[in-house]
N, CA, C and O atoms as a DFTB+ gen file, in Angstrom:
728 C
 N C O
     1  1      15.976       2.024      49.986
     2  2      16.374       3.920      49.368
     3  2      15.784       4.461      50.236
     4  3      16.356       5.149      51.081
     5  1      14.196       4.212      50.201
     6  2      13.292       5.402      50.411
     7  2      13.534       5.476      52.106
     8  3      13.258       6.515      52.706
     9  1      13.912       4.641      52.605
    10  2      14.019       4.477      53.916
    11  2      15.209       5.287      54.558
    12  3      15.190       5.922      55.613
    13  1      16.377       5.093      53.562
    14  2      17.845       6.010      53.718
    15  2      17.428       7.621      53.502
    16  3      17.917       8.499      54.212
    17  1      16.600       7.859      52.584
    18  2      15.960       8.848      52.615
    19  2      15.265       9.481      53.864
    20  3      15.575      10.507      54.469
    21  1      14.637       8.942      54.005
    22  2      13.612       9.197      55.134
    23  2      14.292       9.404      56.255
    24  3      13.766      10.324      56.882
    25  1      15.492       8.838      56.945
    26  2      16.331       8.801      57.607
    27  2      17.214      10.406      57.415
    28  3      17.325      11.228      58.324
    29  1      17.610      10.520      56.420
    30  2      18.481      11.452      55.996
    31  2      17.630      12.867      56.362
    32  3      18.089      13.821      56.989
    33  1      16.336      12.752      55.831
    34  2      15.411      13.866      56.178
    35  2      15.220      14.213      57.596
    36  3      15.135      15.402      57.904
    37  1      15.137      13.200      58.576
    38  2      14.607      13.560      59.857
    39  2      16.196      13.916      60.378
    40  3      16.475      14.443      61.455
    41  1      16.764      13.662      59.757
    42  2      18.539      13.664      60.802
    43  2      18.694      15.267      61.373
    44  3      18.426      16.196      60.612
    45  1      19.023      15.446      62.385
    46  2      19.528      16.792      63.036
    47  2      21.105      16.583      63.401
    48  3      21.580      15.541      63.854
    49  1      21.784      17.725      63.126
    50  2      23.196      17.920      63.820
    51  2      24.029      17.125      62.803
    52  3      25.178      16.960      63.213
    53  1      23.795      16.590      61.612
    54  2      24.505      16.375      60.784
    55  2      24.623      14.769      60.989
    56  3      25.577      14.217      60.442
    57  1      23.871      14.124      61.611
    58  2      23.583      12.626      61.730
    59  2      22.799      12.010      61.769
    60  3      22.213      11.968      62.851
    61  1      22.365      11.283      60.819
    62  2      21.233      10.435      60.686
    63  2      20.561       9.477      61.914
    64  3      19.392       9.114      62.045
    65  1      21.845       9.182      62.836
    66  2      21.244       8.111      63.758
    67  2      20.830       9.081      65.272
    68  3      20.785       8.652      66.426
    69  1      20.525      10.708      64.705
    70  2      19.957      11.493      65.639
    71  2      18.887      12.309      64.925
    72  3      19.011      13.289      64.190
    73  1      17.604      11.529      65.405
    74  2      16.405      12.073      64.458
    75  2      15.314      13.014      64.952
    76  3      14.299      12.734      65.589
    77  1      15.655      13.933      64.612
    78  2      14.188      14.968      65.183
    79  2      13.961      16.077      64.223
    80  3      13.636      15.906      63.048
    81  1      14.161      17.284      64.827
    82  2      13.635      18.527      64.058
    83  2      14.546      19.738      64.407
    84  3      14.873      19.825      65.591
    85  1      15.000      20.680      63.551
    86  2      15.395      21.766      64.098
    87  2      14.662      23.052      64.765
    88  3      13.659      23.618      64.331
    89  1      15.207      23.286      65.611
    90  2      14.368      24.345      66.703
    91  2      14.912      25.335      66.087
    92  3      13.968      25.827      65.468
    93  1      16.026      26.069      65.815
    94  2      16.460      26.961      66.022
    95  2      17.002      27.723      67.139
    96  3      17.324      27.093      68.146
    97  1      17.166      29.134      67.105
    98  2      17.100      29.956      68.065
    99  2      16.299      29.665      69.429
   100  3      15.246      30.299      69.358
   101  1      16.346      29.226      70.184
   102  2      15.309      29.307      71.628
   103  2      15.576      30.197      72.476
   104  3      16.459      29.880      73.273
   105  1      15.001      31.495      72.627
   106  2      14.948      32.495      73.768
   107  2      14.634      32.111      75.073
   108  3      13.735      31.299      75.291
   109  1      15.369      32.682      76.056
   110  2      15.463      32.412      77.668
   111  2      14.790      33.413      78.319
   112  3      15.284      34.539      78.267
   113  1      13.902      33.265      78.843
   114  2      13.351      34.432      79.957
   115  2      14.099      35.277      80.590
   116  3      13.816      36.468      80.721
   117  1      15.035      34.770      80.999
   118  2      16.527      35.408      81.611
   119  2      17.450      35.274      80.655
   120  3      17.319      34.401      79.797
   121  1      18.628      36.214      80.673
   122  2      19.537      36.405      79.541
   123  2      20.176      35.346      79.645
   124  3      20.550      34.890      78.565
   125  1      20.576      34.506      80.962
   126  2      21.705      33.550      80.794
   127  2      21.188      32.347      80.251
   128  3      21.976      31.404      80.185
   129  1      20.206      32.209      79.911
   130  2      18.810      30.846      79.034
   131  2      19.098      31.060      77.694
   132  3      19.433      32.137      77.198
   133  1      18.981      30.187      77.225
   134  2      18.705      29.837      75.757
   135  2      19.386      28.755      74.975
   136  3      20.045      27.848      75.485
   137  1      19.159      28.938      73.607
   138  2      20.002      27.887      72.946
   139  2      20.445      28.584      71.526
   140  3      19.505      29.060      70.888
   141  1      21.537      28.686      71.043
   142  2      21.495      29.332      69.737
   143  2      21.122      28.536      68.778
   144  3      20.091      28.841      68.178
   145  1      21.675      27.615      68.481
   146  2      20.860      26.199      67.563
   147  2      20.185      25.145      68.103
   148  3      20.829      24.098      68.042
   149  1      19.022      25.053      68.651
   150  2      18.216      24.033      69.151
   151  2      17.974      23.166      67.869
   152  3      17.858      23.415      66.668
   153  1      17.945      21.964      68.700
   154  2      17.436      20.788      67.949
   155  2      16.285      19.949      68.947
   156  3      16.609      19.726      70.114
   157  1      14.963      19.505      68.455
   158  2      14.135      18.781      69.006
   159  2      14.635      17.130      68.594
   160  3      14.637      16.756      67.421
   161  1      15.005      16.327      69.616
   162  2      15.718      15.097      69.475
   163  2      14.152      14.286      69.542
   164  3      13.392      14.568      70.468
   165  1      13.730      13.225      68.447
   166  2      12.689      12.231      68.992
   167  2      13.478      10.955      68.891
   168  3      12.831       9.995      69.310
   169  1      14.732      10.647      68.442
   170  2      15.108       9.106      68.678
   171  2      16.512       9.060      68.500
   172  3      16.808       9.991      67.750
   173  1      17.668       8.323      68.883
   174  2      18.760       8.315      69.226
   175  2      19.069       7.243      68.806
   176  3      18.388       6.447      69.453
   177  1      20.010       6.417      67.741
   178  2      20.607       5.470      67.230
   179  2      19.271       4.317      67.267
   180  3      19.420       3.198      67.757
   181  1      17.984       4.780      66.680
   182  2      16.829       3.410      66.847
   183  2      16.142       3.669      68.086
   184  3      15.181       2.962      68.388
   185  1      16.558       4.676      68.897
   186  2      15.792       4.141      70.242
   187  2      15.062       5.392      70.264
   188  3      15.709       6.425      70.092
   189  1      13.701       5.461      70.467
   190  2      12.946       6.821      70.745
   191  2      12.868       7.287      72.300
   192  3      12.905       6.649      73.352
   193  1      12.791       8.157      72.110
   194  2      12.666       9.173      73.345
   195  2      11.168       9.135      73.814
   196  3      10.389       8.999      72.870
   197  1      10.456       9.242      75.324
   198  2       9.368       9.434      75.586
   199  2       8.652      10.516      75.188
   200  3       7.452      10.584      74.922
   201  1       9.800      11.667      75.162
   202  2       9.252      13.155      74.668
   203  2      10.391      13.645      73.714
   204  3      11.446      13.013      73.755
   205  1      10.286      14.708      72.856
   206  2      11.334      15.031      72.282
   207  2      11.947      16.020      73.000
   208  3      11.299      16.828      73.666
   209  1      13.203      16.027      72.919
   210  2      14.444      16.864      73.749
   211  2      14.707      17.605      73.099
   212  3      14.937      17.328      71.922
   213  1      14.799      19.009      73.617
   214  2      15.227      20.089      73.178
   215  2      16.282      20.094      73.596
   216  3      16.319      20.135      74.826
   217  1      17.432      20.063      72.981
   218  2      19.104      20.253      73.148
   219  2      19.705      21.320      72.131
   220  3      19.185      21.908      71.183
   221  1      20.749      21.351      72.568
   222  2      21.787      21.895      71.666
   223  2      22.482      20.758      70.999
   224  3      22.611      19.827      71.794
   225  1      22.992      20.495      69.779
   226  2      23.424      19.260      69.140
   227  2      24.938      18.702      69.865
   228  3      25.142      17.490      69.799
   229  1      25.801      19.424      70.429
   230  2      26.871      19.098      71.542
   231  2      26.653      18.141      72.183
   232  3      27.427      17.184      72.201
   233  1      25.333      18.198      72.980
   234  2      24.575      17.365      73.970
   235  2      23.720      16.247      73.157
   236  3      23.632      15.131      73.670
   237  1      23.170      16.466      72.078
   238  2      22.367      15.525      71.332
   239  2      23.620      14.246      70.927
   240  3      23.489      13.025      71.014
   241  1      24.782      15.017      70.489
   242  2      25.618      13.977      70.031
   243  2      26.108      13.265      71.250
   244  3      26.338      12.071      71.057
   245  1      26.397      13.865      72.873
   246  2      27.110      13.111      73.661
   247  2      26.059      11.789      74.013
   248  3      26.331      10.619      74.281
   249  1      24.663      12.541      73.886
   250  2      23.705      11.472      74.446
   251  2      23.458      10.262      73.349
   252  3      22.899       9.229      73.717
   253  1      23.907      10.439      71.957
   254  2      24.302       9.405      71.069
   255  2      25.445       8.672      71.376
   256  3      25.365       7.444      71.324
   257  1      26.616       9.265      71.722
   258  2      27.790       8.693      72.363
   259  2      27.411       7.232      72.976
   260  3      27.501       6.078      72.558
   261  1      26.877       7.930      74.339
   262  2      26.417       7.373      75.555
   263  2      25.339       6.403      74.949
   264  3      25.781       5.256      75.030
   265  1      24.366       6.422      74.499
   266  2      23.392       5.420      73.754
   267  2      24.013       4.329      73.107
   268  3      23.319       3.312      73.097
   269  1      25.093       4.245      72.577
   270  2      25.531       3.690      71.622
   271  2      26.748       2.826      72.041
   272  3      27.037       1.711      71.606
   273  1      27.493       3.658      73.096
   274  2      28.564       3.208      73.938
   275  2      28.439       2.400      75.436
   276  3      29.112       1.457      75.852
   277  1      27.360       3.108      76.060
   278  2      26.570       2.899      77.452
   279  2      25.766       2.115      77.499
   280  3      25.870       0.952      77.889
   281  1      24.387       2.947      76.900
   282  2      23.369       2.064      77.171
   283  2      23.093       0.805      76.889
   284  3      22.978      -0.177      77.623
   285  1      22.942       1.016      75.081
   286  2      22.892      -0.491      74.515
   287  2      23.772      -1.571      74.911
   288  3      23.220      -2.623      75.232
   289  1      25.110      -1.508      74.951
   290  2      25.807      -2.391      75.412
   291  2      25.942      -3.176      77.029
   292  3      26.381      -4.266      77.396
   293  1      25.285      -1.931      77.776
   294  2      24.759      -2.710      79.184
   295  2      23.618      -3.627      79.087
   296  3      23.728      -4.810      79.409
   297  1      22.441      -3.075      78.618
   298  2      21.185      -3.528      78.352
   299  2      21.268      -5.031      77.847
   300  3      20.919      -6.061      78.424
   301  1      21.953      -4.806      76.337
   302  2      22.017      -6.039      75.889
   303  2      20.976      -6.254      75.056
   304  3      20.431      -5.445      74.306
   305  1      20.643      -7.832      75.302
   306  2      19.347      -8.712      75.052
   307  2      18.605      -8.507      75.884
   308  3      17.444      -8.676      75.509
   309  1      18.729      -8.155      77.064
   310  2      17.814      -8.335      78.166
   311  2      16.661      -7.312      77.670
   312  3      16.682      -6.170      77.210
   313  1      15.362      -8.511      78.064
   314  2      14.143      -8.252      77.485
   315  2      13.696      -7.417      76.319
   316  3      12.825      -6.561      76.167
   317  1      14.996      -8.214      75.216
   318  2      14.454      -7.758      74.254
   319  2      15.279      -6.360      73.454
   320  3      15.440      -6.110      72.260
   321  1      15.634      -5.731      74.517
   322  2      16.870      -4.324      74.346
   323  2      16.055      -3.402      74.851
   324  3      15.029      -3.672      75.475
   325  1      16.555      -2.023      74.557
   326  2      15.540      -0.691      74.944
   327  2      14.688      -0.720      73.704
   328  3      14.996      -1.114      72.579
   329  1      13.462      -0.182      74.178
   330  2      12.442       0.244      73.166
   331  2      12.457       1.639      73.350
   332  3      12.434       2.299      72.311
   333  1      12.487       2.189      74.309
   334  2      12.440       3.737      74.843
   335  2      13.227       4.262      75.414
   336  3      13.816       3.386      76.047
   337  1      13.761       5.439      75.668
   338  2      14.149       5.824      76.815
   339  2      13.548       7.201      77.276
   340  3      13.535       8.243      76.620
   341  1      13.016       6.973      78.637
   342  2      11.826       7.711      79.361
   343  2      12.954       8.971      79.592
   344  3      14.098       8.877      80.037
   345  1      12.106      10.366      79.060
   346  2      13.054      11.577      79.438
   347  2      12.161      12.559      80.525
   348  3      11.133      13.236      80.533
   349  1      12.903      12.291      81.128
   350  2      12.131      13.223      82.812
   351  2      12.443      15.107      82.324
   352  3      11.484      15.872      82.431
   353  1      13.509      15.539      81.932
   354  2      13.302      16.900      81.674
   355  2      14.555      17.165      80.310
   356  3      15.364      16.284      80.018
   357  1      14.510      18.402      79.663
   358  2      15.770      18.323      78.816
   359  2      15.368      20.013      79.113
   360  3      15.307      20.472      80.254
   361  1      15.137      20.748      77.983
   362  2      15.536      22.370      77.951
   363  2      14.398      22.935      78.820
   364  3      13.243      22.567      78.603
   365  1      14.690      23.836      79.819
   366  2      13.920      24.527      80.755
   367  2      14.729      25.791      81.412
   368  3      15.888      25.583      81.773
   369  1      14.279      26.824      81.545
   370  2      15.226      28.215      81.727
   371  2      14.803      27.889      83.110
   372  3      13.610      28.019      83.385
   373  1      15.756      27.423      84.141
   374  2      15.085      27.632      85.418
   375  2      16.558      27.473      86.057
   376  3      17.442      27.138      85.268
   377  1      16.911      27.680      87.411
   378  2      18.253      27.442      87.939
   379  2      18.343      26.084      88.415
   380  3      17.434      25.274      88.232
   381  1      19.463      25.800      89.047
   382  2      20.091      24.318      89.200
   383  2      19.099      24.068      90.627
   384  3      19.075      24.856      91.573
   385  1      18.358      22.886      90.546
   386  2      17.724      21.939      91.148
   387  2      16.401      22.929      91.607
   388  3      15.677      22.661      92.566
   389  1      16.228      24.185      90.684
   390  2      15.054      25.112      91.036
   391  2      15.359      25.448      92.314
   392  3      14.414      25.170      93.052
   393  1      16.133      25.852      92.799
   394  2      16.514      26.443      94.075
   395  2      16.515      27.880      94.004
   396  3      17.327      28.211      93.141
   397  1      15.961      28.882      94.533
   398  2      15.839      30.119      94.596
   399  2      17.554      30.649      94.694
   400  3      18.270      29.980      95.440
   401  1      18.112      31.692      94.038
   402  2      19.597      32.273      94.040
   403  2      20.279      31.186      93.507
   404  3      21.422      31.636      93.424
   405  1      20.316      30.001      93.077
   406  2      20.999      29.259      92.444
   407  2      21.540      29.764      90.761
   408  3      20.887      30.485      90.006
   409  1      22.685      29.248      90.520
   410  2      22.943      29.411      89.256
   411  2      22.248      29.113      88.272
   412  3      21.434      28.265      88.636
   413  1      22.094      29.427      86.904
   414  2      21.172      28.741      86.205
   415  2      21.466      27.406      85.724
   416  3      22.565      27.459      85.171
   417  1      21.007      26.275      85.681
   418  2      20.961      25.246      85.380
   419  2      21.197      25.018      83.853
   420  3      20.578      25.716      83.049
   421  1      22.186      23.940      83.376
   422  2      22.602      23.631      82.111
   423  2      21.421      23.294      81.213
   424  3      21.492      23.316      79.984
   425  1      20.346      22.986      81.894
   426  2      19.173      22.708      81.358
   427  2      18.628      24.093      80.427
   428  3      18.265      24.019      79.253
   429  1      18.664      25.238      81.175
   430  2      18.637      26.586      80.893
   431  2      19.458      26.718      79.309
   432  3      19.465      27.761      78.655
   433  1      19.904      25.858      79.020
   434  2      21.426      26.459      77.955
   435  2      21.288      25.170      76.994
   436  3      22.138      25.038      76.114
   437  1      20.411      24.355      77.101
   438  2      19.918      23.315      76.367
   439  2      21.317      22.157      76.239
   440  3      21.674      21.461      75.289
   441  1      21.862      22.306      77.566
   442  2      22.789      21.454      77.355
   443  2      23.077      20.285      78.297
   444  3      24.134      19.671      78.444
   445  1      21.685      20.087      79.013
   446  2      21.174      18.784      79.798
   447  2      20.266      17.634      79.440
   448  3      19.647      17.877      78.404
   449  1      20.116      16.992      79.729
   450  2      18.672      16.108      79.537
   451  2      18.601      14.876      80.744
   452  3      19.614      14.178      80.781
   453  1      17.589      14.554      81.668
   454  2      17.584      13.836      82.615
   455  2      16.842      12.645      82.080
   456  3      15.918      12.860      81.296
   457  1      17.117      11.524      82.386
   458  2      16.731      10.350      82.247
   459  2      16.120       9.639      83.334
   460  3      16.871       9.477      84.296
   461  1      14.894       9.143      83.451
   462  2      14.302       8.515      84.601
   463  2      14.273       7.182      84.463
   464  3      14.101       6.534      85.496
   465  1      14.425       6.481      83.224
   466  2      13.820       4.925      82.872
   467  2      14.071       4.406      81.757
   468  3      14.807       5.078      81.034
   469  1      13.692       3.374      81.336
   470  2      13.883       2.704      80.133
   471  2      12.553       1.942      79.887
   472  3      11.943       1.495      80.859
   473  1      12.091       1.781      78.659
   474  2      11.379       0.534      78.315
   475  2      11.865      -0.424      77.568
   476  3      12.468      -0.235      76.511
   477  1      11.559      -1.824      78.228
   478  2      12.489      -2.591      77.043
   479  2      11.105      -3.148      76.146
   480  3       9.919      -2.843      76.267
   481  1      11.720      -3.992      75.303
   482  2      10.904      -4.542      74.165
   483  2      10.073      -5.290      74.571
   484  3       8.979      -5.270      74.006
   485  1      10.296      -6.211      75.689
   486  2       9.364      -7.141      76.566
   487  2       8.256      -6.461      77.070
   488  3       7.255      -7.036      77.499
   489  1       8.411      -5.221      77.028
   490  2       7.114      -4.481      77.797
   491  2       7.566      -3.980      79.580
   492  3       6.884      -3.419      80.438
   493  1       8.883      -4.440      79.601
   494  2       9.164      -4.076      81.440
   495  2       9.700      -2.872      81.383
   496  3      10.434      -2.479      80.476
   497  1       9.294      -2.132      82.518
   498  2       9.907      -0.738      82.553
   499  2      10.931      -0.605      83.777
   500  3      10.488      -1.035      84.843
   501  1      12.060      -0.148      83.794
   502  2      12.926      -0.260      84.201
   503  2      13.322       1.177      84.756
   504  3      14.135       1.664      83.971
   505  1      13.072       1.986      85.748
   506  2      13.157       3.362      86.488
   507  2      14.440       3.120      87.374
   508  3      14.977       2.103      87.813
   509  1      14.704       4.434      87.455
   510  2      15.737       4.521      88.570
   511  2      15.399       4.731      90.155
   512  3      16.131       4.581      91.133
   513  1      13.945       5.156      90.057
   514  2      12.992       5.250      91.264
   515  2      13.506       3.876      91.791
   516  3      14.494       3.666      92.496
   517  1      12.511       2.896      91.231
   518  2      12.466       1.497      91.939
   519  2      13.367       0.446      91.538
   520  3      13.218      -0.685      92.000
   521  1      14.359       0.734      90.658
   522  2      15.212      -0.303      90.408
   523  2      16.704      -0.046      90.519
   524  3      17.581      -0.866      90.251
   525  1      16.887       1.236      90.962
   526  2      18.530       1.510      91.428
   527  2      19.094       0.841      92.260
   528  3      20.293       0.711      92.013
   529  1      18.547       0.057      93.687
   530  2      18.775      -0.425      94.331
   531  2      18.688      -1.770      94.490
   532  3      19.138      -2.339      95.484
   533  1      18.012      -2.463      93.370
   534  2      17.602      -4.075      93.226
   535  2      19.058      -4.585      92.839
   536  3      19.987      -4.062      92.224
   537  1      18.875      -5.845      93.465
   538  2      20.370      -6.595      92.792
   539  2      20.465      -6.725      91.157
   540  3      21.535      -6.464      90.607
   541  1      19.720      -6.991      90.661
   542  2      19.822      -7.085      89.130
   543  2      19.601      -6.027      88.302
   544  3      20.596      -5.860      87.596
   545  1      18.642      -5.149      88.047
   546  2      18.675      -4.001      87.706
   547  2      19.666      -2.915      87.853
   548  3      20.246      -2.185      87.049
   549  1      19.677      -3.071      89.407
   550  2      20.543      -1.812      89.927
   551  2      22.001      -2.097      89.211
   552  3      22.578      -1.086      88.811
   553  1      22.372      -2.810      89.096
   554  2      24.060      -3.305      88.696
   555  2      24.032      -2.679      87.221
   556  3      24.950      -1.989      86.776
   557  1      22.675      -3.058      86.405
   558  2      23.087      -2.566      84.845
   559  2      22.556      -0.884      85.180
   560  3      23.187      -0.239      84.342
   561  1      21.934      -0.153      85.780
   562  2      21.651       1.034      86.192
   563  2      22.998       1.774      86.529
   564  3      23.308       2.861      86.042
   565  1      23.808       1.015      87.472
   566  2      25.107       1.592      87.826
   567  2      26.086       1.463      87.278
   568  3      27.074       2.104      87.637
   569  1      26.137       0.446      86.054
   570  2      27.102       0.589      84.761
   571  2      26.472       1.890      83.866
   572  3      27.100       2.945      83.789
   573  1      25.473       1.741      83.357
   574  2      25.129       2.986      82.509
   575  2      25.316       4.295      82.879
   576  3      25.268       5.216      82.063
   577  1      25.599       4.493      84.454
   578  2      25.680       5.524      85.052
   579  2      27.374       5.705      84.631
   580  3      27.806       6.597      83.900
   581  1      28.039       4.832      85.160
   582  2      29.358       5.107      85.172
   583  2      30.087       5.243      83.755
   584  3      31.167       5.816      83.611
   585  1      29.388       4.670      82.776
   586  2      29.718       4.752      81.113
   587  2      29.428       5.801      80.910
   588  3      30.238       6.305      80.131
   589  1      28.181       6.886      81.380
   590  2      28.195       8.115      81.000
   591  2      29.297       9.205      81.508
   592  3      29.391      10.330      81.017
   593  1      30.108       8.711      82.551
   594  2      31.153       9.553      82.952
   595  2      32.269       9.428      82.032
   596  3      32.893       8.424      81.687
   597  1      32.431      10.960      81.617
   598  2      33.517      10.904      80.478
   599  2      32.695      11.427      79.354
   600  3      32.982      12.538      78.908
   601  1      31.824      10.835      78.904
   602  2      31.095      11.147      77.658
   603  2      30.222      12.763      78.097
   604  3      30.033      13.449      77.092
   605  1      30.027      13.002      78.593
   606  2      29.515      14.194      79.657
   607  2      30.064      14.746      80.485
   608  3      30.549      13.869      81.199
   609  1      30.372      15.932      80.959
   610  2      30.504      16.794      81.281
   611  2      30.164      16.476      83.235
   612  3      30.869      16.257      84.219
   613  1      29.061      16.588      83.025
   614  2      28.545      16.176      84.670
   615  2      27.424      14.964      84.524
   616  3      26.562      14.963      83.645
   617  1      27.548      14.116      85.350
   618  2      26.910      12.797      85.547
   619  2      26.079      12.510      86.993
   620  3      26.646      11.769      87.796
   621  1      25.041      12.946      87.279
   622  2      24.379      12.751      88.521
   623  2      23.518      11.613      88.363
   624  3      23.015      11.498      87.245
   625  1      23.250      10.799      89.173
   626  2      22.299       9.772      89.769
   627  2      21.829       9.597      91.236
   628  3      22.123      10.468      92.055
   629  1      21.086       8.470      91.617
   630  2      20.472       8.580      92.622
   631  2      21.418       8.630      93.840
   632  3      20.902       9.095      94.856
   633  1      22.645       8.259      93.927
   634  2      23.458       8.396      94.870
   635  2      24.087       9.843      95.275
   636  3      24.739      10.080      96.292
   637  1      23.804      10.575      94.442
   638  2      24.615      11.819      94.173
   639  2      24.033      12.822      95.236
   640  3      24.850      13.257      96.048
   641  1      22.504      13.320      95.357
   642  2      22.174      13.995      96.348
   643  2      20.386      13.624      95.949
   644  3      19.921      12.845      95.117
   645  1      19.568      14.722      97.120
   646  2      18.398      14.073      97.123
   647  2      17.304      14.733      95.495
   648  3      16.261      14.223      95.084
   649  1      17.803      15.567      95.101
   650  2      17.300      16.374      93.863
   651  2      17.584      15.019      92.685
   652  3      16.812      14.995      91.726
   653  1      18.380      14.215      92.742
   654  2      18.623      12.741      91.549
   655  2      18.251      11.827      92.178
   656  3      19.127      10.972      92.314
   657  1      17.050      11.539      92.777
   658  2      17.114      10.006      93.190
   659  2      16.410       9.171      92.285
   660  3      16.575       7.956      92.166
   661  1      15.565       9.930      91.611
   662  2      14.966       9.124      90.489
   663  2      15.068       9.402      88.855
   664  3      14.282       9.133      87.946
   665  1      16.529      10.134      88.863
   666  2      17.068      10.160      87.583
   667  2      18.545       9.895      87.152
   668  3      19.525       9.768      87.886
   669  1      18.495       9.856      86.161
   670  2      20.264      10.592      85.769
   671  2      20.204      11.866      85.217
   672  3      19.209      12.065      84.520
   673  1      21.107      12.920      85.350
   674  2      21.323      13.853      84.907
   675  2      22.404      13.719      84.247
   676  3      23.372      13.198      84.802
   677  1      22.499      14.260      82.610
   678  2      23.680      14.193      81.891
   679  2      23.589      15.921      81.286
   680  3      22.631      16.446      80.718
   681  1      24.974      16.562      81.646
   682  2      25.076      17.432      80.795
   683  2      26.611      17.432      80.072
   684  3      27.530      16.614      80.087
   685  1      26.392      19.028      79.302
   686  2      27.752      18.691      78.737
   687  2      28.768      19.989      79.291
   688  3      29.822      20.330      78.755
   689  1      28.272      20.476      80.255
   690  2      29.278      21.570      80.787
   691  2      30.775      21.038      81.104
   692  3      30.942      19.832      81.289
   693  1      31.692      21.799      81.157
   694  2      33.093      21.531      80.960
   695  2      33.570      22.277      81.893
   696  3      33.329      23.433      82.241
   697  1      34.639      21.068      82.444
   698  2      34.959      22.367      84.173
   699  2      36.517      21.775      83.863
   700  3      36.769      20.725      83.272
   701  1      37.507      22.752      84.432
   702  2      39.037      22.426      84.564
   703  2      39.320      21.422      85.392
   704  3      40.384      20.809      85.308
   705  1      38.338      21.130      86.335
   706  2      39.170      20.127      87.176
   707  2      38.512      18.880      86.479
   708  3      38.408      18.013      87.348
   709  1      38.098      18.493      85.462
   710  2      37.606      17.309      84.873
   711  2      36.065      17.060      85.194
   712  3      35.464      17.856      85.915
   713  1      35.337      15.775      84.566
   714  2      34.103      15.362      84.822
   715  2      33.891      15.561      85.833
   716  3      34.821      15.598      86.639
   717  1      32.473      15.792      86.266
   718  2      31.591      15.476      87.556
   719  2      31.076      13.943      87.503
   720  3      30.498      13.600      86.472
   721  1      31.211      13.184      88.336
   722  2      30.281      11.727      88.487
   723  2      30.254      11.652      89.530
   724  3      31.267      11.532      90.219
   725  1      28.656      11.718      90.134
   726  2      28.229      11.211      91.386
   727  2      27.097      10.473      90.980
   728  3      26.428       9.861      91.812
């Protein structure tokens, strides 16, 4: 009972499986940036993040859906399962790929998270940079990437471009032409 109350107390976005804290309004240094109702997500479905990720609730809920339907089933019991998700980036008021003159990134709106790898319960580190092209772990990472397509509006990975060689970029932008999955 006490554990259930503690989970409910740390819940954000109305979901006890998304643990963290409410941040509220996050201003941006330029007008296109900011989050109306931000949260700092610390764990999703019992898996801690390496750092608290500042996101909007739609993105936090998409992350949970991917953890439950994409990451956990793909890893399964390998290495005892995932013990931590390595977050490379979350909210940052910046342009796409930090390129001068580019549009504001979904990171600047709290609608994106970058994941560089995972720690397994047996202590093994799986990273996109070193494991994407390996036969065993690469297949698992590629399946995780594929399972994110449709949950997120944009899914980019190591094969998409030089800016994403070492991480998954997931965001909840919506496009008339459908999801972008590369």
